[in-house]
N, C-alpha and C positions, 0 to 999 in steps of 0.2 A: 285146136284152141277155140274156145267159145268166145262169143262177142263180149261177155262180161270180163273174161280174162284179157282180151285185147284192149278193152277200155281202160284197164288198170295199167297198161304199159305206158311208160313215159314217152312224150312226144320228142321228136328229134330236136326241135328248137329248145325245149327245156334242157335236154342233155348238153347242147352246145352252150347255152347260157350258164349251166353249172360248170362246164369246163372253163369258160371265160372268167367266171368269178374265182375259180381255183387258181388261175394263172394271173390274176390281177388285171384283167382286160375289161374295159368299159362295156357294159351290156346295153347301153342306149346311145350309141354313137350318132352324131349329127352329120348329115351328108353335106358336103360343100363341093362346088365346081371350081377348079383351079385352072387358070389359063396362063401359059408361059408366053409372055410377050415377045421373047426372042425367037422361039422355035414354033410358036403357034400351037403347041401341044395342049390338049384339053384332057384333064384327068378328074375323076371322081374320088375325093379324099374323105375319109372318115375322121371326124374330130371328136375328141372326148366330150361328153355332156357336162363334165365338171360339176356334177351334183354334190352337195354337201350332206345328203341324207343317205344312209346305208339302205333304207327301204326302197330307194329308187335305183341307186347304182353303188354297190359295195366298194368297187375298185376306186371310183372317183372320190367317194366319201373318205376312204382310208388315205388316199393320196393327199387330199386337202388337209386332213387331220395331221398327218405327218409334217406337212409344210408348216402348219401352225405350231407344232411342237418345236420345230427347228427355229422358228421365229421367236418363240418364247424363250428358248434355251440361250440363244445368241445374245439377247438383250438384257437378261436378268442380272447377271453379275459382272457387267463390264467394269473395267478399271480405267477406261479412257472415254473421252467424249466421242459418241458415234457420229455426230454431224458436225462438219466444219462450219466456221463462221460464214455468214453471208458475204458474197462478193460485193465490192463497192460498185455503185452505179457507173456505167460507162458514159462516155461523152455523147454517143448516139442516143442513149436512153434519156439523158438529161435534156438533149435538144428536142426529143419527141414530147417530153412532158411540158417543156416550154411552149412548143407549138400547140399542144392540146390546151394549155391554159389560155392562150390567145383566142383559140376557137371558142372556148367556153365563155370568155368575156364578150366576144362578138355575138354569141348566141343569146346571152342575157339581154344585151342591148337591142337585138332584133325583136326579142319577145316584148320588151317595153314599147317599142315603136310600132308593133303590130305588123311587121314585115313577114308575112306567112311564107312566101317563096324563099326568102333568105333563111328563115328558120329551118325549113326542110333541108336546104343545101348544107347548112352548118351542122345539122344533126347527122347527116350522112358522112360529112368530113370528120366529125368527132368519132363516129363509129370506125372509120378507116384508121384513124390515129390510134384508137384503142387496140385494134388488130395488129398494127405495127408494133406497139409496145409489147403485146403478148409474144410476137415472133422474136422480139429482142430479148426475151427471157424475163420480163417483169411479171412477178406474181402479185396476187392480192387484188382486191376490188378497187376500181377507180370510181371517183365520185360521179353519180348519175347527174345528167344535165337537166332532166325533167324532175322538178320538185313535186312531192306528193301534194294532193289537193288538201288533205287534212293531216295534221300532225298527230302522232300517237299520244295518248294521255300520259302525263308524267306521274310516275309512282314514287313514293318516298322510299329511299334506300336505307332508312333507319331500321336497325334490328328490332325484332319483336321483344317486348319487355319480358316475356316468359322464356326467352332463349338465352342461355349463358353466353357471355362475351368471350372472344378469343383474342389472344395476342396477335399482332400483325407485324410482320417483318418485311423488309425489302427482299424480293425474290431474286436470287442470283441466277445467272444463266447456266450454271453447272447442273449436270444431271447425274453425276457419279456420287455415290455415298462416301461417307468417311471410312478411313482405314484405321483399325485398332491394332495395337501392339506391333505395328510395322509390317504385318502380313495378313491380317484378317479383315475382310471387307464383306460383312454380312448384308443380306438383303431381307426383304420382309414379304410375308404372305398374309393377306388380309381377306376376311369374309364379312360382308355387310348384308344385313337382313332388315326387312321392313317390320313395322310394329305389329302387335297382335290385334286381331279382330274378334276374338272370342276364344274360349277354351276349346282345345281340339284333342282328339284321341291319338293313339300311337300311329294310326294310319293317315293322319292329317285331316280327317273329317271333323267337322264341328260337333261338340257334345250336344249343343242345342242349335240346330240350324235356324230356328225362328229368330234368335237373338244375335246370330253371327252377322257382322257388319259387311255384307257383300258389296254395298255401295262404295264404302271407303276402300275396300280391297281392290275393286275394279279401277277406281280412280288412281290409287297408288301405283297399280301396275302400268297404267297408261303413261303416268308421269315419272316412272322410275328412272328412265335414262336422263331426264333433266335433273332429277335429284342427285344422281351420281355426278353429273357435271358440277353441280354446286358444291358437292363434297370435295372434289379435287381442287376446286378454286380455294376453298377454305384451308385444305391441308397444305397446299403450296405456300400460302400466306403465313402459316404457322411455322413450318419447318424452315422456310427461308431459301429453298432451292427448287428448281424445276423438276420435281419428282416425276419419274416416268413409270408407266404401268403397262401390263398385259393382263387383260381380264376377260372372263367369260360370265355370261348371265344364264342362270339355270333356275328351274322351279324347285321349291321345296316340296315336301310331301303335302303340305296344306295348299299347294298350287299358288304359292306366293313367290314372286321373283326374289332371288338374292344373287349377289355377285361375288366372285372370287377374283382376287387381284394378286399378281406377282409384281412387287414394287421394287425398283432398284434403289438400294441404299437402306440403311438401318433407320427405322423410325420407332421411337419409344412407344410402348403399349399404351401408356397413359395419354400420350398425344393423340393416338388413334381414337381412343374412347372419348376424349374431350371434343375432338372435331366432330365425331359422329353425333354426340349429344347436342351440339350447337348448330348442326346443319338442318335446314328446313327449306322447303320450296313453296312459295305462295303463288297460286294459280289465279290470276286476275281475269277470270272469265265471268260471263253472265250467270245468274243463278239457274241451275238445271236440276233442281230437286223435284219439280212437279211437271209431269208430262201433260201437255195441253191438247195434243192431237194424237189419235190412235185409231186403229181399225180402218174403217172406210172413210172416216172423216180426217182428211189430210190436207195440208196447204196445197194450193194449185198454182201453176205458173201463169202469170198474166203478161201477155205480149205488150200491152200498152204501158203497164207499169214497169216492165222489164225486171220483174221480181216475183216472188211468191206472195200470195195474198190469202186471207182467211176464206175458206170455202163457203161460209154463210154470208159474211158481210162484205167480202171483197176488199177489206182494209189491208193494205200492205203490212207484212210482218216487220218487226223492229230490225233495222239495219244493225250490222255488227258494230260499227263505229259508235252508233247511238247507245247500244246496249252496254258498252264498256266505258262510256265517257265519264259517268259519275258513280263509279262503284265505291261503296263505303268500306267493304271488307272483301277479302278474297273468297272465291267460291270453294276453294279447297286448299288445305295446307298438308303437304306430304312430309313425313319425317321417318327417320330410321328407328328401329326398335332397340331395346337394350342389349340384345344378343349381338356382341361384336367379338370377332376372333382375330387375333394377330399373332404372328410367330416369326422369329428371326431364323434365317436359313443361310448356311454357307454354300458358296458355289462349288461345283465339282463333287458334291457328296451324293450318296445314295438317296438321301432325303430330298435333295433338290430335284433329282430325276423323278422321284415318286410324285412330287407335287406338280411337275410339268405334265405328267400323265393324268393326274387328277384334274387339272385345269381343262384338258382337252378331251376328257373321257366321254362326255355326252354330246360332243359337237356333231357326231354322225347321226343324231336322232333329233326329231322335231320336238317341240315342247309337249305336244299331246302324247307322243310316243314315250317320253320320259315319265309322264304322269300316269299313263294307262297301262303300265307294265303290271300284269297280274292284278288289275283293278277290280275291286269288288263292286257290287251294286251301290253301296254307300259312297264309294269314291266317285263313281260315275255320276251319281246324283249331285254330289258336291260340285263337280266340274260343270255339270249342266246349269246349275244355279248361278255359278260365276260367269259362265258364257252368256246366260240370259241378261245379267246385269251389264256385261261389257257391250252387249248389242245396243243398249240405250245410253251408253256413256260416250260423249263426244271425245274424239281423239285429237282434234286440232281445231284451229279457227276456220278451217275450210270444210269441216265434216258435215255431211248431209243430215246427221242425227240432230243437229241444232234446230232443224225445221220442226221437229215434234215438240220442241220447247218454245216455239213462237219466235225464234230468232233466225234471221237470215244470215247465213255464214258468208265469209269473204268468198268472192268469185262465184257466187250463186249463178246457175244457168238452167236452162230448160231441160237439160239432160239429167239433172239430179232427181233422185227418187227420195222423197222425204222419209227419214228414218233408216235409209239403206246406204251405208258408206262402204266403199270398196277397199278401204284400208285393211291391212292385216291385223290391226288391233282388235277388230270385231270378229275375227274368224275363230272357229272352234279349235283349230290346230295350233294357234299361237297363244290363246288364253291371255291376251293383254300384253304380250311382248312382241310388238311389231318390228322393232328395230334390229340392229345388228347383235348377233349372239357373241361376237368377239369384239372387244374394245381395246384398241392399241393406241398409245400416245404417239405423237408425231416423231419424237426423238428417242424412240425405244431402241432400235437397232441400227438406225441410219439407212434401212432398206425397206422397200415395200414387199408385200407378199409375193408379187410377181418376180421381184429380184431374188428372193429366197428360193423360189422354185427354179429360177435360172441358175443359181449357184449349184443346186443339186445336179442339174443336167451338165453343167460345166465340169463338175467333179468326175462324172462318169466318162465324159469325153477325154479328159486328161488321163484317166486311168487306162483307157483304151489306146490312146496315142503313145503312152509310155511303154505299152506292151507290143507296139508295132501294128496295132489295128487302127488304121486311119479311116476316118469318116469324111465323106465328101461334103464340103460346106455349100449350101444352097443360097444363092443371092435372092432373098425374098422380095427385093424391090422390083424385080421383073415379073412377079406373080400377082395375078388379080383373082381375088376370092369372091365368090358370089353364091347365094343359096341355089340349091338344085331345083330345077323347074319340076312342077308336079307332072307326073306321068312320063318322065324321061325314061325311055327304054334302056338306056345305058347304065342306069343305076342298078347295082347288084342287089339281090335280096338280102334280108337281114341275116339269115343263116350263113349264106356264103361270105358276107362281110365279116361276121364274127369269127368264122374259121380262118379267114385271111389274117385278122388281127391277132388271133391266138398263135398262128405260125410265126408271125413277125415278132411277137413278144418272146416266144421260145428262142428265136434266133438271137435277139438282143441279150437275153439272159445267158445263153451259151457263150456269146462273145465276152460278156463281162466276167463270167466265171473263168474263162480262158485267160483273160487279162490278169485277174487276181492270182491265178496259179503261176503265170509267167513272172509276175513281179515278186511273188513269194520265193521263187526258185533262184532269183538273181543273188549273187554273192554280196554280202554286206561288208562295208569296210570295218576292219578290226578296231575296237575302241582303244583310245590312247589311255593306258593305265599308268603312265609314268607320272611321278609326283612333280617333276620339273620339266619344262618345255625343252624339246630338243634344240640344240644349237647348231645352226648351219655351219658347215666347214668353210 
């Protein structure tokens, strides 16, 4: 065999990784050291990487996608409330709140009198009281004892004159939709899309890139999540109940975000269209249309001023509070486009299952991977121009991009690089969608994603136990987990580790198939076909 022929042969690690992918084993396990406090035993354990992208780990990405499918399916067509009412406060909780109120009053008094030592002691006591309330099961934010130095500017809540008005109803606590004809309880599938920025071709690229509004497209993408929140607020006020949703955010062909939602309950199509037309988001930020600093001329950090200053005049940049204090108009207004899709779907039908699969179809791919599938040079150029605009679009009030517009963001420090923000909003692989790809309301199924995964594991354990295959339960409270130290000689190599995980996976699958075969062979009770119940003698 020649050297060229040997070079074409697959490496052993590649073959092992292919076998791992075939059997659903994580190909990028994370090593952890586990110490048993009772026996003193030390083990090296492989933990799944739990990646959501198939390009990194197909097994973990598919496992997460299936968990999301189960979460979507369980909450979509519920006919009962998934979350019980909140428990009433206990006597201990009320006593702790009373004690905390007294401490706060003493803290305010000590502040006025200038008793510094007493203020520090009271602040520590208030922190301990807050921790006690958390341990007692109290949720929510408690009032901060330290008042802000400057209050935020007050904005008018009056609706814009160019936006249509919406009816407003009192929102009931119920989350379950109406039932029709005594047996039908349909739910809704909704797709929301942003406005147009210019005429595009069939592949999503602009017909005239010079007139395509990349600036507005970038800003809409950055504020898309906040616009969706505003849409849900408006919808709930119109329909009059706490509508629940499971949604995913995906890019269109024109690389503009749009959202698909599975909504519990039937919502009329006209209501969806009216709410979409009336929803807008005003971004009260400083003007950021003109870049003031670029290239080698960038603001510099001044230790004496404790902020960024102009490189030529050493004049401090405008503080964020001053920049937003007297704004006459919002810097940007985000709105949805006219393209709105809504559809009623019955639970338990083939159509419902198909839409669950459609909702979770692209969750195993990053935004860039969805866009760049068979991308042409024209599509790549369109994505590059949008990414270039996103690089100079501030993503938050703490974004370092504000410095190139002459504004000092909140929390500015010497570690900031003007014009370079580490947020995902500016990265090429996200294309302006830095937030969560899956949006789930709090009362969707009454369970978290971790609880849905636990349910799947419990189902397998119950099936094994019913077939007589008992699994030993491990007391995890006696185990201490820690990262593996670099250079630990006891850590097995990646190839050996993957082969061990493949063998373990095959063993588990064989046990589960054996349990299924055992349960299928068990005799089933004969159905009672009598028209009248049997009368005991």
